[in-house]
C-alpha positions as a printed Julia matrix, in Angstrom:
143×3 Matrix{Float64}:
 -32.8   -19.0   11.75
 -30.3   -17.31   9.86
 -30.24  -16.63   6.33
 -29.32  -18.24   2.76
 -26.64  -17.58   1.37
 -27.16  -17.01  -2.85
 -24.91  -17.85  -4.83
 -24.18  -14.5   -6.18
 -23.55  -14.13  -2.74
 -20.97  -16.57  -2.49
 -18.99  -15.11  -5.64
 -19.18  -10.99  -4.06
 -17.38  -13.07  -0.65
 -15.13  -14.42  -3.05
 -14.1   -11.64  -5.11
 -13.8    -9.92  -1.49
 -11.81  -11.68   0.18
  -9.67  -12.21  -2.96
  -9.33  -10.09  -5.02
  -9.6    -6.85  -2.74
 -13.22   -5.66  -4.16
 -13.62   -2.59  -2.14
 -17.62   -3.02  -0.78
 -20.16   -0.58  -0.24
 -23.06   -0.42   2.18
 -25.32   -3.16   2.42
 -28.72   -2.89   1.47
 -32.38   -4.86   3.1
 -35.3    -5.32   1.42
 -38.29   -7.79   1.22
 -39.13  -10.36  -0.47
 -42.89  -12.03  -1.12
 -44.73  -15.38  -0.52
 -43.12  -17.32  -3.44
 -39.97  -15.69  -4.04
 -38.46  -19.66  -3.37
 -40.05  -23.03  -1.97
 -37.2   -23.79   0.19
 -33.69  -22.28   1.1
 -32.11  -25.96  -1.03
 -34.24  -23.53  -3.83
 -33.01  -20.0   -3.82
 -28.44  -20.53  -3.9
 -29.8   -21.99  -7.3
 -31.16  -18.82  -8.53
 -28.41  -16.53  -8.35
 -30.03  -13.95  -5.95
 -33.11  -13.07  -9.11
 -35.7   -15.8   -7.69
 -37.04  -13.44  -5.35
 -39.74  -11.46  -6.16
 -39.15   -7.61  -3.91
 -42.71   -6.77  -2.6
 -44.17   -3.52  -4.17
 -46.32   -0.75  -2.39
 -46.69    2.89  -1.46
 -43.55    3.94   0.45
 -41.4     0.54   0.18
 -37.9     1.31  -0.43
 -34.96   -0.67   0.05
 -32.93    0.3    3.77
 -29.36    1.05   4.37
 -27.34   -1.21   6.73
 -23.94    1.26   6.95
 -20.95   -1.31   5.96
 -19.0    -1.67   9.49
 -20.46    0.56  11.96
 -24.3    -0.6   11.69
 -22.67   -4.3   12.03
 -21.46   -7.41  14.64
 -19.63   -9.98  14.51
 -19.56  -12.75  17.42
 -17.43  -16.02  16.61
 -19.06  -16.86  13.42
 -22.2   -14.67  12.82
 -22.64  -11.12  12.01
 -25.89   -8.74  13.3
 -26.96   -5.56  13.08
 -26.54   -3.98  16.0
 -29.91   -3.64  16.25
 -33.43   -3.94  14.11
 -33.95   -2.26  11.05
 -37.59   -1.23  11.0
 -39.27   -0.99   7.5
 -42.87    1.28   7.96
 -45.9    -0.05   5.86
 -47.13    2.74   3.44
 -50.54    3.54   2.36
 -52.74    1.09   1.2
 -50.79   -1.98   3.0
 -48.4    -3.91   1.57
 -49.24   -7.98   0.48
 -47.25  -11.32   0.79
 -44.54  -10.0    2.67
 -42.55  -13.54   3.28
 -38.77  -12.25   4.64
 -36.47  -10.1    3.79
 -33.36  -10.0    2.04
 -29.74   -8.19   2.6
 -28.5    -6.45  -0.95
 -25.13   -4.8   -2.64
 -27.35   -2.48  -4.32
 -30.49    0.29  -3.0
 -32.47   -0.43  -6.46
 -35.55   -1.56  -6.66
 -35.29   -5.3   -8.22
 -31.98   -5.4   -8.83
 -30.53   -8.46  -8.34
 -28.12   -8.33  -6.05
 -29.08  -10.32  -3.31
 -25.97  -11.58  -0.65
 -29.12  -14.06   1.66
 -32.32  -13.91   2.35
 -34.36  -15.29   5.03
 -37.62  -16.11   5.72
 -39.68  -14.42   8.0
 -41.99  -17.32  11.1
 -45.17  -18.05   9.52
 -46.85  -16.05  12.19
 -44.94  -12.19  10.83
 -45.66  -13.63   7.13
 -48.88  -11.62   5.03
 -49.84   -9.37   4.13
 -49.05   -5.81   6.42
 -51.88   -2.66   6.73
 -50.93    1.0    6.19
 -48.48    1.84   9.8
 -47.83   -1.15  10.85
 -43.8    -2.1   11.87
 -41.69   -4.29  10.26
 -38.57   -4.88  12.17
 -35.71   -7.38  11.32
 -31.8    -7.58  12.72
 -30.65   -9.18   9.71
 -28.21  -12.53  10.73
 -26.15  -14.13   8.93
 -23.85  -17.67  10.75
 -21.25  -19.39   8.92
 -19.65  -22.53   9.38
 -18.0   -25.98   8.21
 -20.22  -27.6    6.13
 -18.63  -30.83   8.34
 -20.38  -29.62  11.27
């Protein structure tokens, strides 16, 4: 499954392409269970429907613009998996990930989001590794 483009992400793409705004690095964050009921719900929430997890040692991770991405046809993917290490006390209710334009915790700057498969969701204990290879496919709606 590829991620769901939220409203802010659509605006961001248009700004970059048509207004030549200069994008910086992107950031990978983790979202809690209950952030959105279904992928179709997320776009109407303009990125603010995502509840970011909290926990010792948690911070958004940087995805470097240009060097950390590869493109094949209509899909962009990070060149390698990005890894979070769960801190002391664990992280509750991890649902999935989001890619944002800001590294600031809680900032509503998500471009796209994706839920993990059910087996990967839920509470994480100290020392667990969460490996993510963000991928986004842009397709024509007429397909």
